[in-house]
C-alpha atoms as one frame of an Amber mdcrd trajectory, in Angstrom:
protein
 -20.889 -38.651 -11.630 -18.855 -39.364  -8.580 -20.136 -40.471  -5.262 -20.162
 -37.084  -3.729 -22.550 -35.815  -6.169 -25.904 -35.079  -5.445 -29.095 -34.796
  -8.052 -30.449 -31.575  -6.664 -29.433 -28.368  -8.319 -28.161 -25.178  -6.098
 -25.304 -24.442  -4.176 -24.797 -27.828  -2.633 -25.024 -29.579  -6.040 -21.600
 -30.999  -5.381 -20.812 -31.888  -1.715 -17.223 -32.288  -2.689 -16.566 -28.671
  -3.369 -17.218 -25.522  -1.275 -20.494 -24.052  -1.577 -20.881 -20.525  -3.373
 -22.146 -18.116  -0.826 -23.816 -14.924  -1.936 -21.976 -11.818  -1.398 -23.450
  -9.273   1.162 -24.796  -6.053  -0.503 -22.086  -3.265  -0.175 -24.659  -1.494
   2.083 -24.352  -4.248   4.758 -20.871  -5.195   4.340 -19.573  -2.359   6.969
 -22.136  -2.998   9.367 -21.502  -6.732   9.260 -17.642  -6.120   9.608 -18.304
  -3.751  12.723 -20.603  -6.298  14.234 -18.529  -9.388  13.682 -15.360  -7.629
  14.730 -16.821  -6.110  18.016 -18.075  -9.539  18.963 -14.677 -11.210  18.359
 -13.000  -8.539  20.365 -15.814  -8.637  23.129 -15.464 -12.342  23.602 -11.563
 -12.254  23.546 -11.988  -9.368  25.956 -13.820 -11.811  28.446 -11.315 -14.436
  28.037  -8.497 -11.975  28.889  -7.036 -11.981  25.340  -6.377  -8.131  24.822
  -4.071  -8.514  22.206  -6.930  -9.850  19.887  -7.463  -6.031  19.402  -4.310
  -5.864  17.594  -4.933  -8.860  15.267  -8.461  -7.559  14.407  -6.536  -4.272
  13.310  -3.865  -6.174  11.314  -6.865  -7.973   9.538  -8.980  -5.090   8.971
  -5.908  -2.852   7.957  -4.657  -5.453   5.428  -8.364  -5.760   4.080  -9.673
  -3.865   0.808 -12.757  -2.896   2.498 -13.940   0.593   2.240 -13.813   2.798
   5.385 -11.885   0.032   7.226 -10.251   2.219   9.844 -13.860   3.663  10.835
 -15.174   0.103  10.996 -12.291  -0.833  13.121 -12.464   2.083  15.433 -16.373
   1.618  15.885 -16.175  -1.935  16.431 -13.156  -1.397  19.111 -14.963   1.341
  20.960 -18.003  -0.831  21.201 -16.407  -4.195  22.342 -14.175  -2.347  24.986
 -16.758  -0.011  26.581 -19.416  -2.922  26.255 -17.002  -5.176  28.114 -16.278
  -2.700  30.666 -19.887  -2.183  31.314 -20.762  -5.927  31.213 -17.869  -6.721
  33.571 -18.460  -4.154  36.440 -22.470  -3.879  35.789 -23.763  -0.816  37.561
 -20.560  -0.060  39.551 -18.566   0.911  36.414 -17.900   4.536  37.616 -17.553
   3.570  41.098 -14.783   0.946  40.418 -13.292   3.583  38.109 -13.106   5.966
  41.148 -11.475   3.636  43.282  -8.752   3.006  40.404  -8.625   6.969  39.906
  -8.234   7.509  43.903  -5.216   5.031  43.318  -3.700   6.569  40.214  -4.766
  10.316  40.286  -5.375  10.687  44.124  -8.956  12.048  43.373 -11.821   9.764
  43.535 -13.983  11.841  41.339 -12.433  10.621  38.028 -13.703   7.448  37.425
 -15.027   8.348  34.105 -11.449   9.208  33.049 -10.441   5.496  33.542 -13.116
   4.456  31.400 -12.035   6.814  28.869  -8.379   5.952  29.054  -9.126   2.332
  28.800 -11.087   2.944  25.560  -8.327   5.301  24.123  -5.715   2.639  24.976
  -8.071   0.325  22.775  -8.247   2.725  19.915  -4.403   3.061  20.022  -4.113
  -0.691  20.157  -6.441  -1.098  17.104  -4.674   1.763  15.154  -1.235   0.199
  15.524  -2.491  -3.200  14.286  -4.248  -1.554  11.370  -1.009   0.440  10.618
   0.880  -2.893  10.544  -1.773  -4.545   8.395  -1.834  -1.600   5.934   1.776
  -1.829   5.626   2.014  -5.562   4.998  -0.864  -4.950   2.157   1.169  -2.206
   0.594   4.323  -4.278   0.662   2.692  -7.247  -0.808   1.371  -5.132  -3.653
   4.826  -3.714  -4.006   6.407  -7.121  -4.610   3.722  -7.919  -7.039   4.734
  -5.251  -9.193   8.186  -6.298  -9.472   9.620  -3.800  -6.897   8.263  -0.798
  -8.569   7.421   2.014  -6.292   3.553   2.593  -5.539   1.880   5.525  -7.359
   1.684   7.372  -4.068   5.306   7.100  -3.742   6.353   7.741  -7.359   6.871
  11.384  -6.764   9.218  10.863  -3.685  12.900  11.847  -4.087  15.054   8.947
  -4.502  17.975   8.434  -2.640  20.339  10.029  -5.107  18.226  12.835  -5.155
  18.420  13.036  -1.333  22.320  12.954  -1.649  22.239  15.995  -3.972  22.821
  13.870  -7.259  20.682  15.294 -10.036  18.146  12.635 -11.639  19.917  12.796
 -14.874  23.418  11.703 -13.194  22.034   8.928 -11.531  20.167   7.804 -14.617
  23.414   7.939 -16.526  25.464   6.358 -13.776  22.867   3.383 -13.832  23.356
   3.239 -17.551  27.110   3.040 -17.170  26.933   0.380 -14.670  24.489  -1.604
 -16.819  27.264  -1.150 -19.591  29.956  -2.407 -17.600  27.918  -5.551 -16.193
  27.424  -6.780 -19.770
């Protein structure tokens, strides 16, 4: 028994180890991810850190959560629209009207400014998710020893794109291996 052991049984039986946390039920994982991501993006938005939306997209895009893109889009829309409404209060569309008067030369298009801001946020999040998904795919590709993923198995190779039949490229590879031995 070490000095960090506690005689109480349970998840904190040993203080020197990481406590084991119970996993969330599958039915609560998606809402929890949406809520946490929305709160992080909202807090970052209040601090002026708009690029956290991209980082959230990268993290969720690289995750293995089911429906991760929908969770990201929901969280981003909630966070950015809530941020716009909380920052401007009841004057949201009036402030948008001033901006639209400058941009579109029409004061009645304040709602369009809010929609454009939310659309911009969703595009940021999707760009991040694309980067995260590509990184996850690249990491899994490296774990398989450079073998193409199952979705890419039917894709034509560079030799086929050049018009070389598959057997000819396989024969050339065998000849090259024989010459290297």
